C-alpha positions as a printed NumPy array, in Angstrom:
array([[ 35.438,  -3.641, 323.035],
       [ 36.745,  -7.257, 322.722],
       [ 34.189,  -9.795, 321.323],
       [ 33.777, -13.417, 321.321],
       [ 32.099, -15.57 , 318.592],
       [ 29.467, -17.98 , 319.957],
       [ 27.837, -20.56 , 317.829],
       [ 24.471, -21.918, 319.139],
       [ 22.073, -24.062, 317.026],
       [ 23.548, -23.199, 313.837],
       [ 23.498, -19.44 , 314.48 ],
       [ 26.542, -17.28 , 315.073],
       [ 26.219, -14.62 , 317.8  ],
       [ 28.762, -11.919, 318.393],
       [ 28.844, -11.273, 322.059],
       [ 31.102,  -8.974, 324.209],
       [ 33.745, -10.926, 326.091],
       [ 33.701, -11.134, 329.929],
       [ 36.512,  -8.837, 330.367],
       [ 35.018,  -6.153, 328.191],
       [ 31.556,  -6.444, 329.915],
       [ 33.211,  -5.386, 333.289],
       [ 32.212,  -1.742, 333.664],
       [ 34.583,   1.143, 334.892],
       [ 33.512,   3.499, 337.504],
       [ 34.615,   7.089, 337.095],
       [ 36.124,   7.89 , 340.481],
       [ 37.371,  10.902, 342.449],
       [ 39.55 ,  10.68 , 345.434],
       [ 41.509,  13.509, 347.401],
       [ 45.047,  13.399, 348.378],
       [ 46.298,  14.413, 351.929],
       [ 47.418,  17.868, 350.481],
       [ 43.873,  18.335, 348.961],
       [ 44.28 ,  17.71 , 345.325],
       [ 41.244,  16.097, 343.556],
       [ 42.422,  13.238, 341.492],
       [ 40.202,  11.606, 338.835],
       [ 40.359,   7.957, 337.617],
       [ 38.773,   4.856, 336.522],
       [ 38.147,   1.719, 338.739],
       [ 37.334,  -1.681, 337.682],
       [ 36.726,  -3.972, 340.616],
       [ 38.645,  -7.45 , 340.684],
       [ 37.009, -10.739, 340.153],
       [ 36.276, -12.543, 343.447],
       [ 39.269, -11.775, 345.825],
       [ 41.768, -10.793, 343.123],
       [ 44.268,  -8.076, 343.296],
       [ 43.787,  -4.544, 342.099],
       [ 46.625,  -2.921, 340.292],
       [ 47.167,   0.786, 340.624],
       [ 48.434,   2.164, 337.258],
       [ 50.752,   5.258, 337.48 ],
       [ 51.245,   7.02 , 333.986],
       [ 54.436,   8.437, 332.606],
       [ 55.499,  12.04 , 332.133],
       [ 53.272,  13.856, 329.74 ],
       [ 50.87 ,  10.784, 329.998],
       [ 47.472,  10.15 , 331.448],
       [ 45.384,   7.228, 332.72 ],
       [ 44.355,   6.599, 329.007],
       [ 47.799,   5.137, 328.337],
       [ 46.82 ,   2.125, 330.306],
       [ 43.71 ,   1.127, 328.394],
       [ 45.257,  -1.827, 326.621],
       [ 47.346,  -3.239, 329.47 ],
       [ 44.346,  -2.558, 331.828],
       [ 42.128,  -4.86 , 329.57 ],
       [ 44.833,  -7.573, 329.627],
       [ 45.292,  -7.538, 333.428],
       [ 41.409,  -7.691, 333.882],
       [ 41.405, -10.721, 331.801],
       [ 43.527, -12.402, 334.497],
       [ 40.856, -11.508, 336.922],
       [ 42.555,  -8.498, 338.359],
       [ 41.027,  -5.082, 339.001],
       [ 42.486,  -1.777, 337.968],
       [ 42.703,   1.795, 339.211],
       [ 44.118,   4.212, 336.511],
       [ 44.122,   7.701, 337.563],
       [ 45.592,  11.161, 336.479],
       [ 48.5  ,  12.287, 338.535],
       [ 48.121,  15.818, 340.004],
       [ 48.165,  18.439, 337.297],
       [ 47.461,  15.736, 334.394],
       [ 44.367,  15.111, 332.519],
       [ 41.252,  15.674, 334.712],
       [ 43.194,  16.079, 337.84 ],
       [ 43.696,  19.726, 337.796],
       [ 41.856,  20.832, 340.815],
       [ 44.567,  21.81 , 343.426],
       [ 44.108,  23.429, 346.773],
       [ 44.747,  26.844, 344.969],
       [ 42.447,  26.286, 342.188],
       [ 42.935,  24.756, 338.783],
       [ 46.604,  23.977, 338.026],
       [ 48.065,  21.707, 335.241],
       [ 51.525,  20.034, 335.365],
       [ 53.417,  22.963, 333.784],
       [ 53.066,  24.726, 337.097],
       [ 54.035,  21.956, 339.437],
       [ 56.725,  23.059, 341.796],
       [ 59.658,  20.816, 343.04 ],
       [ 57.586,  19.969, 346.091],
       [ 54.513,  19.109, 344.142],
       [ 56.526,  16.795, 342.228],
       [ 57.999,  14.998, 345.204],
       [ 54.35 ,  14.989, 346.691],
       [ 53.135,  12.936, 343.639],
       [ 53.776,   9.851, 345.975],
       [ 50.843,  11.177, 347.958],
       [ 48.714,  10.546, 344.85 ],
       [ 49.46 ,   6.94 , 345.229],
       [ 48.698,   7.011, 349.024],
       [ 45.325,   8.422, 348.086],
       [ 44.737,   5.66 , 345.667],
       [ 45.568,   3.049, 348.255],
       [ 43.141,   4.908, 350.731],
       [ 40.435,   4.778, 348.105],
       [ 40.85 ,   1.053, 347.697],
       [ 40.733,   0.493, 351.407],
       [ 37.309,   2.37 , 351.326],
       [ 36.292,  -0.358, 348.791],
       [ 37.479,  -3.036, 351.262],
       [ 40.606,  -3.83 , 349.198],
       [ 43.374,  -3.973, 351.94 ],
       [ 46.867,  -2.928, 351.07 ],
       [ 48.015,  -6.651, 350.628],
       [ 45.571,  -6.912, 347.688],
       [ 47.123,  -4.057, 345.894],
       [ 49.842,  -4.279, 343.197],
       [ 51.655,  -1.3  , 341.753],
       [ 52.615,  -0.617, 338.094],
       [ 54.341,   2.458, 336.965],
       [ 55.694,   3.835, 333.689],
       [ 58.911,   5.886, 333.326],
       [ 58.577,   8.781, 335.917],
       [ 55.447,   6.755, 337.139],
       [ 57.788,   3.802, 337.855],
       [ 59.818,   6.283, 340.069],
       [ 56.686,   7.237, 341.917],
       [ 55.569,   3.729, 342.366],
       [ 59.084,   2.664, 343.745],
       [ 58.931,   5.413, 346.287],
       [ 55.376,   4.845, 347.101],
       [ 56.107,   1.097, 347.766],
       [ 58.324,   2.182, 350.814],
       [ 55.256,   3.308, 352.72 ],
       [ 53.112,   0.337, 351.366],
       [ 55.389,  -2.628, 351.945],
       [ 52.348,  -4.845, 352.237],
       [ 51.562,  -4.506, 348.525],
       [ 51.655,  -7.782, 346.685],
       [ 54.071,  -7.087, 343.709],
       [ 55.243,  -4.205, 341.667],
       [ 56.234,  -3.577, 337.939],
       [ 58.677,  -0.789, 337.097],
       [ 58.564,   0.128, 333.332],
       [ 61.529,   2.071, 332.166],
       [ 62.285,   3.723, 335.502],
       [ 63.983,   7.143, 334.84 ],
       [ 66.94 ,   9.063, 336.315],
       [ 66.006,  11.355, 339.222],
       [ 63.24 ,  13.943, 338.285],
       [ 62.417,  16.695, 340.604],
       [ 63.542,  14.522, 343.665],
       [ 61.74 ,  11.418, 342.29 ],
       [ 64.134,   8.431, 341.856],
       [ 63.749,   4.685, 341.49 ],
       [ 64.877,   2.673, 344.365],
       [ 64.729,  -1.028, 345.302],
       [ 61.303,  -0.653, 346.856],
       [ 59.393,  -1.911, 349.813],
       [ 60.506,  -5.45 , 349.686],
       [ 57.618,  -7.019, 347.462],
       [ 58.341,  -9.107, 344.385],
       [ 59.367,  -6.733, 341.631],
       [ 59.63 ,  -6.731, 337.769],
       [ 61.982,  -4.456, 336.226],
       [ 61.738,  -3.659, 332.603],
       [ 63.844,  -1.834, 330.089],
       [ 64.16 ,  -1.54 , 326.395],
       [ 67.543,  -2.163, 324.674],
       [ 67.188,   1.453, 323.076],
       [ 66.771,   3.138, 326.444],
       [ 70.342,   3.109, 328.051],
       [ 69.321,   5.102, 331.143],
       [ 66.581,   2.664, 331.99 ],
       [ 68.739,  -0.281, 331.305],
       [ 71.299,   1.087, 333.535],
       [ 68.898,   1.899, 336.363],
       [ 67.283,  -1.672, 336.254],
       [ 70.727,  -3.329, 336.048],
       [ 71.673,  -1.374, 339.306],
       [ 68.458,  -2.262, 341.086],
       [ 68.543,  -5.879, 339.996],
       [ 71.98 ,  -6.006, 341.367],
       [ 70.922,  -4.452, 344.752],
       [ 68.054,  -6.809, 345.202],
       [ 66.479, -10.287, 344.187],
       [ 64.102,  -8.383, 341.677],
       [ 63.512,  -9.799, 338.181],
       [ 64.779,  -7.923, 335.234],
       [ 63.202,  -8.317, 331.635],
       [ 64.819,  -6.852, 328.783],
       [ 62.623,  -5.763, 325.855],
       [ 64.616,  -6.695, 322.949],
       [ 62.642,  -4.777, 320.27 ],
       [ 63.103,  -1.586, 322.365],
       [ 60.667,   0.91 , 323.543],
       [ 60.038,   3.083, 326.454],
       [ 57.348,   2.777, 328.969],
       [ 54.216,   1.123, 327.757],
       [ 55.648,   1.148, 324.14 ],
       [ 57.58 ,  -2.019, 325.04 ],
       [ 54.2  ,  -3.768, 324.769],
       [ 54.054,  -3.258, 321.047],
       [ 55.86 ,  -6.518, 321.023],
       [ 53.132,  -8.823, 321.703],
       [ 55.506, -11.731, 322.613],
       [ 57.142,  -9.53 , 325.269],
       [ 53.816,  -8.645, 326.683],
       [ 52.765, -12.232, 327.087],
       [ 56.063, -12.951, 328.905],
       [ 55.171, -10.036, 331.271],
       [ 51.741, -11.389, 331.907],
       [ 53.168, -14.807, 332.46 ],
       [ 55.36 , -13.189, 335.375],
       [ 52.064, -11.7  , 336.663],
       [ 50.153, -15.072, 336.518],
       [ 53.065, -16.617, 338.416],
       [ 52.95 , -13.835, 341.222],
       [ 49.232, -14.327, 341.583],
       [ 49.502, -17.964, 342.109],
       [ 52.38 , -17.501, 344.542],
       [ 50.288, -14.964, 346.578],
       [ 47.177, -17.207, 346.549],
       [ 49.196, -20.074, 348.176]])
């Protein structure tokens, strides 16, 4: 929890910050092909956007804890969930199943997990144009593919998109403003981001201190640079 120091009438009071006071709701929603997905939802401030956070291979929704808090500090909502077969999202149409048992088709159908997240937000009266997508590594590939069926989404961030993985590949997306990110020590992601930037008007940020996926944010200055991009996008959308 983040704390703020308040001084009143000579007395120091340690109070939780506004961002940490926002409470997550544990949520479950179902995909079109009947996987039950588990996540955490923080509603946005006022009419802010909600960022769908799509984790990396061998990750879970928990990897977004720190970035999620920073995004909520900007007034955004967040929906972080475990992809099918990961974390608590192991209830498939055929019983319990973890990611080790996913088929080629199951991997391609992870795009439906994002579809289900968008549908969940619509039930919360968050339309598609108030949704943003952020994905890490294979999660970036999933976000890129999902953006093709959700072109009204406000913006997207692809962290270290990877080479084709079981039919999941990163493309230029659905036309929304997109930030591409790769670390200097990740040649595959660097090559993919360069290609995508050359094929579109997407912005490409290079993490000079390296890192893959959310690890690029160990560099706090780089994190602030990325949050600055998000702030500018939010201002542009609000116009």
